[in-house]
C-alpha positions, -999 to +999 in steps of 0.1 A: +821-574+030+802-546+048+776-534+020+760-565+012+727-576+025+741-607+044+764-584+064+734-560+077+709-587+086+695-592+053+684-553+049+685-542+013+689-561-016+662-579-036+631-583-011+619-619-007+582-606-016+597-594-049+616-628-061+584-648-047+561-626-071+588-635-100+586-673-091+548-668-093+548-654-129+574-686-139+549-709-121+523-695-144+544-696-177+557-730-170+520-741-165+506-728-194+535-741-214+526-777-200+566-776-187+578-794-154+589-768-129+593-788-096+624-771-083+606-738-091+576-745-071+599-757-042+616-723-044+583-705-041+571-728-016+607-719+007+601-678+001+563-683+007+570-697+040+593-670+047+572-641+036+543-658+056+569-655+088+573-618+084+606-616+063+591-602+033+613-572+033+645-591+037+671-598+012+663-633-008+695-646+004+680-647+035+670-683+024+704-694+029+700-691+069+663-704+065+680-737+050+707-738+070+686-738+100+666-769+091+639-749+070+632-727+101+634-696+114+613-675+141+582-657+133+590-616+130 
């Protein structure tokens, strides 16, 4: 489909830096409720790595390529 971020180099869509913010808020809420959130923390770590590599403005679906490539993408 030509109009989806994955077909456009992951430009457009919901940015990684925004999902990172939301995951951070979810982790804070879980911590305040003494809840276990291991998978949320793992997702946060993956998106934080993508953001640190310079992909913060890309669509959050880029995480699929990150996983597919053995948790490795080049620095931007």
